[in-house]
N, C-alpha and C positions, 0 to 999 in steps of 0.2 A: 792252553797257552794262547796268549794274545800276540799275534804277529804284527810287526810294523815293517812295511816293505821299504826297501831302498829304491833309488831312482831306476836302476836296471830292472828290478823286479816290477816296478810300476809300469815300465814300458812293456814288459811281457803281459802284464795284467790288461793293459789297454788293448793289445792285439787279441788276447784270448776273449775279452769281453766283446769286442767288435765281431769276432767270429760267432759267438753265441747269438748276438743280435741278428746277424746275417742269416744264420741257419733257421732261427725261429721265424724270420720274415718269409723265407722260402717255404718252410713247412706250412705256415699259415696259408700261403697262396695255393698250395697243393691240397690242403685239407677241405675238399669239396664233398658234396653229397655222394655217397656210395663208396668213398675211400675207406679202407679198412685200417683200424688202429695198428695192426701189424705191418701194414705198408708204411705208415708214418715212422714206425720204429726202424724199418729197413732203410728208409730214406735218410733218417738221422744218422744211422751208422755209416752209410755211404759218404755223407757230407763231412762227418767227423774224421773218418779215416783219410779221405782225400786231402784234408787240411793238415794232416800230420798231428792230429790231436787225439785225446783219449777221453771216452765218456767216464764221468765220475760214478755212474750208476751200475755198470755191469757187475762189478765185484763188490758192490756196496752191501754190507751186512751189519747194520747197527742193531742195537738191542730192541728197537721198536719194530723191526721188520722180521720176516720169516725167511732167513737165509739170504744168500746173494740175490740182488734184484734181477739180474740177468737180462736187462734190456738197456737201451741207449737213451731213452727219453721217457718221461712220465706223461701219460695221456689220460686225463680225467674228464669224464663226460657227465653232464647234468648234475646229479646228486653227488658224484665223486668230486673231491676238492683237492686232495693231496696224495702224492705217491701213487698215482693211478698207473697200474701195471697194464701195458699194452696187451690186448687179447683179441680174439676173433670177433670183431664188431664193426659193421659197416655204418658210417656216419649217415644220419638222417637230417633232412631239412629242419632247422630249428634247434638242433642239438647245441648245447652250450659246452664248448670244448676248451680245456686248459692244457697247454703244452708247457712243460717245465723241463728245462735243459741245463745241465751243468757239465762242463768239460774242463780238461787240463791240457795246457800246452806250454812248453818251456818252463815247467815246474810251478806254474801259477794257475789257479782255478778261477772260473767265473760262472755265475748262476743267474738265470732269469726265467720268468714265466709270463705268459700272456693268456688271456681268456677272451673268447669271441664266439659269436653264434655262427653256425654253419648254414650256408644257403641264404636265400633272400629274406627269410623270416627273422625279425628282430623283436621279440616280445619285450614290452616295456619293463617288466620286472627284471628280466635278464639284463637289459641295458642298464638299469639302475644298479644292479649288483656289480657289474663290471665297472661302471663309472665311479662308484664309491671306493672300490679298491684302488683305482687309478688316482683319485683325488687324495686318498689316504697316503699312498706312496709318495706323491708329490709333496705332501706336508711333511712326511718323515725325512725326505731328502733335504727339504729346506732347513730342517732342524739339525741336520748332520754337519755341523760346523765345529772347528777346533775350539776347545774350551767348554762346549756343551757336553752333556752326559747322555748315556744310553737312555735314561729315563725321559729326557727331553724328546728324543725320537719317538719312543713308545707313547708318550703323552700326545704328541702331534698326530700320530697314526690313529690311536684310539679315540681321540677327540672327533675325528672325521667319521669314523665307523659308528660310534655310539650316537653321535649327533644326528646321523641319518636313521637311527632306530634299530641298528643291528647289534646283536649280542656278540661279544668277542671271546673266542676260545683261546686259552693261554697255554695249551699243551704244546703247540708248535708255533714258531715265529721266525723272525730273522736271525742272522748269525754272522759271526766273523768268518772270513774266507781268505785264503792265501795259498799256501802249499797244499792244503787239504780243503775239501768242499765245506765241511761243517767244522767250524772252530769257535773258540771264544772270541768275543762275548756273545751271550744269548740276547736277542733283541725282541722282547715280547711286543705284541700288537696293541698293548694298552699298558699304561704305567704312570708314574708320578714324575713330574719334572724335577731336575736337580739331583736325581738319584743315579747310582751306578757308575760305571767306568767313564772317566773323562776322555773325550775324543782327542786324538792326536793325528797330525798329518802322517800319511803312510799307512793308516789303518784302512782295510777293506771291509765293507759290510754288505751282506746280501739282505736287503729289506724286502719283506714279502707280506703285505696285508692280504688276508683272505677272509671271506665271510660266507655264511650260510643264511638263506633267506629268512628262516623262522626258528632257528635253534642255534645253540653253541655246543651241542653234543655230537661227537663223532662215533661212528661204528666202523669196524674193520671187516673187509671182505674175507671170504674163505681163502683168497690167494695170500693172505697174511700181510699185504702191503696197502692195497687201495683203501683210503679213508673216505667215508661217505657221511652225509648228514643223517642223523638218526631218524628224521621224519620223512626222508625222501625228497626234501626241498632242493631247489637249485642252489648252486654255489659259484663263486668266482675267486680268482687268485691272480695277483699281479706282482711281479718281482723284478728288481734291478740290482746289480752289483754296483756299488759306488765306492769311490776313494775319498777319504777325508783329505782335504788340501789346506792350504793356509787361509783360503776363503770358502766359497761355496763348494759343496761336494761335487765331484766329477762323476757323471753317470758313465759307466764303462760298457754297458751291455746294449747300447743303442746300435741299430743296424747302420752300416756305412752307406 
């Protein structure tokens, strides 16, 4: 079902989105060399609970995962790109880390992800991966206007990714969001303009370009959740929740 939020719900969405942005910013600052992924998960839980919110992940058990996720944030390192399950791993200088956070408060969810390198090392290929996902996200947000269609967003995102020479995986992409984290419509990271659902004010979308450096094939870890590049190459993932308005889309998950 595709949800169209009313003004009260949009107000809650703005507050939830800002909280997601604030938490991700704080976790990024804390994610230094030597920090354990399980510490990041514990900090996320503390910040979520303190704000009176609920993680969308702890009890999440979709068909593509192995039982309830059981953690409060996704932490994907280097060749991991999606659904990274926190585990006993201490961050090293030069690691490429993605933090993906979705929470619910006052009945409305928001979802965002950031990728960054840990420590002072910033390899050029990693920087290019991160940059292309950020540029693709900006292009998708620009296309997220009333009267346009989902295909216009997908085409804008995919045009940036493929234009930079990256292959695009279509198994996972963006999605509608509202009372639940993952809802309709699905927003692939590549597509044809003029196709799909027509955008209306009040629709919330989580747009999330992600790429792998030299492949579009995913493999699943033994944990049943973490998705990695099949070749072991580096990956990046950037995401915002946006609201369709009468004009330009409103980005909800920016930190305050």
